[in-house]
C-alpha positions as CSV (number, residue, x, y, z in Angstrom):
1,M,-39.0,21.3,-87.0
2,S,-36.5,23.7,-88.3
3,Q,-32.9,22.7,-89.0
4,P,-30.1,23.6,-86.6
5,S,-28.0,26.3,-88.0
6,V,-24.6,25.4,-89.5
7,A,-22.0,27.8,-90.3
8,V,-19.4,26.5,-92.5
9,V,-16.3,28.4,-92.1
10,I,-13.0,28.3,-94.3
11,L,-9.9,29.3,-92.8
12,N,-8.1,31.0,-95.9
13,W,-4.2,31.9,-96.2
14,N,-3.2,32.5,-100.0
15,G,-5.6,29.7,-101.0
16,R,-6.9,31.3,-104.0
17,K,-6.6,28.1,-106.3
18,F,-8.2,26.3,-103.9
19,L,-11.1,28.6,-103.1
20,E,-11.7,28.9,-106.9
21,K,-11.5,24.7,-107.4
22,F,-13.5,23.7,-104.4
23,L,-15.8,26.6,-103.2
24,P,-18.4,25.6,-106.1
25,S,-18.8,22.2,-104.3
26,V,-19.3,23.6,-100.7
27,L,-22.3,26.3,-102.5
28,S,-23.8,22.8,-104.1
29,S,-24.4,21.6,-100.5
30,T,-28.1,20.9,-99.8
31,Y,-28.2,22.0,-96.1
32,S,-30.6,24.7,-96.0
33,N,-30.0,26.4,-92.9
34,M,-26.5,27.2,-93.6
35,E,-24.0,30.3,-94.1
36,I,-20.5,30.0,-95.8
37,I,-17.9,32.3,-94.1
38,I,-14.5,32.9,-95.3
39,A,-11.9,33.7,-92.7
40,D,-9.1,35.2,-94.0
41,N,-5.7,35.2,-92.1
42,A,-4.0,38.0,-93.7
43,S,-3.4,36.4,-97.5
44,T,-1.1,38.6,-99.3
45,D,-2.5,36.9,-103.0
46,D,-5.7,38.1,-104.3
47,S,-7.9,35.4,-102.4
48,V,-9.9,38.2,-100.5
49,A,-10.6,40.0,-104.0
50,F,-11.6,36.8,-105.9
51,I,-14.3,36.0,-103.2
52,Q,-15.7,39.7,-103.2
53,S,-15.7,39.5,-107.1
54,N,-17.0,36.0,-107.7
55,Y,-19.1,35.3,-104.8
56,P,-20.3,38.7,-103.1
57,Q,-23.0,36.8,-100.8
58,L,-20.3,35.6,-98.9
59,R,-19.7,36.7,-95.7
60,I,-15.6,37.4,-95.2
61,L,-13.9,37.9,-91.8
62,N,-10.8,39.5,-92.3
63,N,-7.9,38.4,-89.8
64,T,-5.2,41.4,-89.6
65,T,-2.3,38.7,-89.2
66,N,-1.7,35.1,-90.0
67,E,-2.8,33.8,-87.0
68,G,-2.2,30.0,-88.0
69,F,-5.4,27.4,-87.6
70,A,-5.5,27.6,-83.8
71,K,-5.8,31.3,-83.1
72,G,-7.2,32.2,-86.6
73,Y,-10.2,30.2,-85.8
74,N,-10.8,31.5,-82.3
75,T,-10.4,35.2,-83.9
76,A,-12.7,34.0,-86.5
77,L,-15.5,32.0,-84.6
78,K,-15.9,34.4,-81.9
79,Q,-17.8,36.9,-84.6
80,V,-20.2,33.8,-85.8
81,E,-23.3,33.0,-84.3
82,S,-24.8,29.3,-84.9
83,D,-25.7,26.1,-83.7
84,Y,-22.7,24.0,-85.1
85,Y,-19.7,25.5,-86.6
86,V,-18.2,23.5,-89.6
87,L,-14.4,24.1,-89.9
88,L,-13.4,23.2,-93.3
89,N,-10.1,23.3,-95.3
90,S,-10.0,25.5,-98.4
91,D,-8.7,22.6,-100.2
92,V,-11.6,19.8,-99.8
93,E,-14.0,19.1,-102.1
94,V,-17.5,18.1,-100.4
95,T,-20.4,15.7,-101.8
96,P,-24.1,17.6,-102.2
97,Q,-25.3,15.9,-99.0
98,W,-22.5,16.0,-96.8
99,I,-24.0,18.1,-93.7
100,T,-27.2,16.3,-93.2
101,P,-25.9,12.8,-91.9
102,V,-23.5,14.8,-89.5
103,I,-25.8,17.1,-88.0
104,D,-28.4,14.2,-88.0
105,L,-26.2,12.1,-86.1
106,M,-25.1,15.2,-83.5
107,E,-28.6,15.7,-82.9
108,S,-29.6,12.0,-81.9
109,N,-27.3,11.9,-79.3
110,P,-26.6,15.5,-76.9
111,K,-23.2,14.0,-75.9
112,I,-21.7,14.2,-79.4
113,A,-19.7,17.4,-79.4
114,A,-17.2,16.6,-82.6
115,C,-17.7,14.5,-85.3
116,Q,-16.0,14.1,-88.9
117,P,-17.1,13.1,-92.2
118,K,-15.3,9.9,-93.9
119,L,-12.0,11.6,-95.5
120,L,-11.0,10.6,-99.1
121,D,-7.9,11.5,-101.1
122,F,-8.9,13.9,-103.6
123,N,-6.1,12.7,-106.4
124,N,-6.7,9.1,-105.6
125,R,-10.3,8.6,-104.7
126,S,-10.9,5.2,-103.7
127,T,-8.3,5.6,-101.1
128,F,-8.5,7.3,-97.7
129,E,-6.9,10.6,-97.0
130,Y,-4.1,11.3,-94.3
131,A,-5.6,13.7,-92.3
132,G,-8.1,11.5,-90.8
133,A,-9.2,8.8,-93.0
134,S,-12.4,7.4,-91.2
135,G,-12.1,8.6,-87.5
136,G,-8.8,9.5,-85.5
137,W,-7.3,7.2,-82.8
138,I,-4.3,7.5,-80.7
139,D,-1.9,5.3,-78.6
140,S,-0.8,5.4,-75.2
141,F,2.0,7.1,-75.8
142,G,0.3,9.9,-77.9
143,Y,0.6,8.9,-81.5
144,P,-2.0,9.9,-83.6
145,F,-3.5,7.8,-86.4
146,S,-6.8,6.9,-88.0
147,R,-9.2,4.2,-89.4
148,G,-7.7,3.6,-92.6
149,R,-4.7,5.6,-92.2
150,I,-1.6,4.5,-90.0
151,F,1.7,6.5,-90.7
152,D,2.4,6.7,-94.3
153,T,-0.3,3.5,-95.2
154,C,-3.3,4.7,-96.2
155,E,-5.9,1.8,-96.9
156,K,-7.9,1.5,-99.8
157,D,-11.8,2.0,-99.0
158,H,-13.9,-0.9,-99.6
159,G,-16.5,0.1,-97.0
160,Q,-14.7,-1.8,-94.1
161,Y,-14.9,1.4,-91.9
162,N,-18.7,2.7,-93.0
163,E,-20.0,2.6,-89.2
164,A,-21.0,5.9,-87.7
165,V,-18.9,4.9,-84.1
166,P,-16.9,6.9,-81.2
167,C,-13.5,7.7,-82.1
168,F,-10.7,10.1,-80.3
169,W,-10.4,12.9,-82.6
170,A,-12.1,14.2,-85.8
171,S,-9.9,16.1,-88.4
172,G,-9.6,19.5,-88.5
173,A,-10.0,19.3,-92.4
174,A,-14.0,19.0,-92.0
175,L,-14.8,19.4,-88.4
176,F,-18.3,19.9,-87.1
177,V,-18.5,21.2,-83.7
178,K,-21.3,22.4,-81.4
179,V,-20.6,26.0,-80.6
180,K,-21.3,25.4,-76.9
181,A,-19.1,22.3,-76.5
182,F,-16.4,24.0,-78.2
183,W,-16.4,27.3,-76.2
184,Q,-17.2,25.6,-72.8
185,V,-13.4,24.2,-73.2
186,G,-12.2,27.5,-74.4
187,G,-11.7,26.6,-78.2
188,F,-8.5,26.2,-79.7
189,D,-4.9,26.2,-77.8
190,E,-3.5,29.2,-79.5
191,Y,-0.3,28.3,-78.7
192,F,-0.3,25.1,-81.0
193,F,-0.9,27.8,-83.8
194,A,-0.9,24.9,-86.7
195,H,-1.2,20.8,-86.3
196,Q,-3.0,18.6,-83.8
197,E,-4.9,21.4,-82.3
198,E,-8.1,19.4,-83.0
199,I,-6.9,16.5,-81.6
200,D,-6.4,18.6,-78.0
201,L,-9.6,20.0,-78.6
202,C,-11.3,16.5,-78.7
203,W,-9.6,15.1,-75.8
204,R,-10.6,18.2,-73.7
205,M,-14.1,17.7,-74.6
206,K,-13.8,14.1,-74.1
207,S,-12.4,14.7,-70.7
208,L,-15.7,16.9,-69.7
209,G,-18.2,13.7,-70.8
210,Y,-18.6,14.5,-74.5
211,E,-18.2,12.1,-77.0
212,V,-16.3,12.5,-80.7
213,Y,-17.7,10.4,-83.8
214,V,-17.0,9.6,-87.2
215,Q,-20.3,9.7,-89.8
216,P,-18.8,7.8,-93.1
217,H,-22.2,8.1,-94.5
218,S,-20.9,11.8,-95.1
219,V,-17.7,11.8,-97.7
220,V,-15.8,14.2,-98.4
221,Y,-12.4,14.5,-100.8
222,H,-9.2,16.4,-99.4
223,V,-6.1,17.4,-101.2
224,G,-4.0,17.6,-98.1
225,G,-0.6,19.5,-97.6
226,G,-2.2,22.9,-98.8
227,T,-0.5,25.0,-96.5
228,L,2.7,22.8,-95.3
229,P,3.5,20.1,-97.7
230,K,4.2,16.6,-95.9
231,G,7.5,16.7,-94.6
232,N,8.0,20.3,-94.3
233,S,10.6,20.7,-91.4
234,K,7.9,23.4,-89.8
235,K,5.3,21.0,-90.0
236,V,7.1,18.3,-88.2
237,F,8.5,20.7,-85.8
238,L,4.6,21.9,-84.5
239,N,3.5,18.2,-84.9
240,Y,6.2,17.0,-82.6
241,R,6.2,20.1,-80.1
242,N,2.2,20.1,-80.0
243,N,1.7,16.5,-79.3
244,L,4.0,16.7,-76.6
245,I,2.2,19.7,-75.2
246,M,-1.1,18.0,-75.6
247,M,0.3,14.8,-73.6
248,A,1.4,17.4,-71.1
249,K,-1.7,19.2,-70.7
250,N,-4.5,16.5,-70.6
251,L,-2.6,13.3,-69.2
252,P,-3.5,12.4,-65.3
253,L,0.0,13.3,-64.0
254,V,0.9,9.7,-62.9
255,S,0.6,8.8,-66.9
256,I,3.0,12.0,-67.5
257,V,5.5,10.7,-65.5
258,T,5.4,7.1,-66.9
259,K,4.6,7.7,-70.4
260,L,6.6,10.9,-71.5
261,P,10.0,9.6,-70.7
262,F,9.4,6.8,-73.1
263,R,7.3,8.8,-75.7
264,L,10.8,11.2,-75.5
265,L,12.8,8.0,-76.4
266,L,10.8,6.7,-79.2
267,D,10.9,10.7,-80.4
268,G,14.6,10.2,-80.5
269,V,14.9,6.8,-82.4
270,S,12.5,8.3,-85.0
271,A,14.6,11.2,-85.0
272,W,18.1,9.3,-85.6
273,R,15.9,6.8,-87.8
274,A,15.4,10.0,-90.4
275,L,19.3,11.1,-90.1
276,L,20.6,7.4,-90.8
277,K,18.3,7.7,-94.2
278,G,19.9,11.2,-94.9
279,D,17.0,13.5,-93.7
280,S,18.9,15.8,-91.5
281,G,16.4,18.2,-92.0
282,Y,13.5,15.8,-89.9
283,W,16.5,15.2,-87.3
284,V,16.9,18.8,-86.6
285,A,13.1,19.8,-86.2
286,I,12.5,17.0,-83.7
287,L,15.5,18.2,-81.7
288,K,14.0,21.3,-81.7
289,A,10.4,20.5,-80.8
290,H,11.6,18.9,-77.8
291,F,13.8,21.9,-76.9
292,A,10.4,24.2,-77.3
293,F,8.6,21.5,-75.9
294,F,10.9,22.1,-72.4
295,S,10.9,25.7,-72.8
296,W,7.2,25.9,-72.7
297,L,6.8,23.6,-69.7
298,L,9.3,25.9,-67.9
299,S,7.6,29.1,-68.8
300,R,4.0,28.2,-69.0
301,K,2.0,31.2,-68.2
302,V,-1.1,30.9,-70.0
303,P,-4.0,29.6,-67.7
304,T,-6.4,26.8,-69.2
305,P,-9.8,26.0,-68.3
306,K,-10.4,23.7,-65.3
307,I,-10.9,20.4,-67.1
308,P,-10.2,16.7,-65.7
309,R,-7.5,15.2,-66.7
310,T,-8.1,11.8,-68.2
311,F,-7.2,9.1,-70.4
312,S,-7.2,5.6,-70.3
313,L,-11.0,5.1,-70.0
314,L,-11.7,7.3,-72.9
315,S,-12.9,5.6,-76.4
316,G,-10.7,5.4,-79.6
317,I,-7.4,4.6,-77.9
318,Y,-5.2,1.9,-78.6
319,S,-3.5,0.7,-75.4
320,G,-0.4,-0.5,-76.6
321,S,2.3,0.7,-79.1
322,I,1.3,2.1,-82.6
323,V,5.0,2.5,-83.6
324,F,6.0,-1.3,-82.2
325,A,2.7,-2.5,-84.0
326,Y,3.6,-0.9,-87.3
327,F,7.4,-0.8,-87.1
328,L,8.2,-4.1,-85.6
329,K,5.1,-6.3,-86.2
330,G,4.6,-5.0,-89.5
331,R,0.8,-4.4,-88.8
332,K,-0.2,-1.7,-91.5
333,Y,-3.8,-1.9,-91.5
334,F,-6.1,-0.4,-88.9
335,S,-8.0,-3.6,-88.8
336,E,-4.9,-5.7,-88.2
337,I,-4.3,-3.5,-85.1
338,I,-7.8,-2.9,-83.7
339,G,-10.4,-4.7,-85.6
340,N,-13.3,-3.2,-87.7
341,K,-14.5,-1.0,-85.0
């Protein structure tokens, strides 16, 4: 029986140094039915020339402008035929057998539409990495966190989250997704540009009855912050704006009325906390994010696919507030809040 086809698509924007460092590990992958594709988002460095010179066997898709993560991938993936997409950040080092455990899991259950490997920190290889750790979760007010990472606390990996289990979202740093399911929900929301578009994608797929999993038997190492470093004002703006838009798109209408006002209040507390610590840029970014969210809400014109609005019955949701658990109760580890699920 032949293996399903897998297209590993690396979206690149001025990432020459990452491509040079990490492409050899991707090329050493042992999965046989695999194509590696570079989708370039109108880089202004010599990324494309480097690939053409050193890896002429790789296919390059050139986007005419920097379309961000969401539209950049949508544009590129429309030109790719495969059973599975693997969306891989350019700043990820993979292990030789990273693909097979994930594909085997997804093939074993037709309901699994998306899956991620275990993400460890490239610079501290025994520690979970911020972008997804061992599977993404979300709290009742829309704040994302992960098995092994809550806010800025990244746990040491002692094998405590090594079971393949359902989660709410899979990290966009190394996202395996069934092609049919990806396009069934319309792909990424291009308005997001970058940040949290993978959570929105997974939420929509789960609302159609699909499952999202983590397969920790596959391990990759992520640098993180390759395009926009952590704490960058634009990154803060996109994260807060996109998260609010995601909630407005996907929550049942009753939940929007009850949860969104409290969520906006929590954002405000976060903004003022940052300002009191002297970080005025963070405060301004959240303020701009709120204005941008309400502007989106009032002028939304782009139709979205007809997808049910569901939330509370989905897997990977913490029914309480991760903000309260972390900051007020002092619970820093996933196992202290959720358990070893």
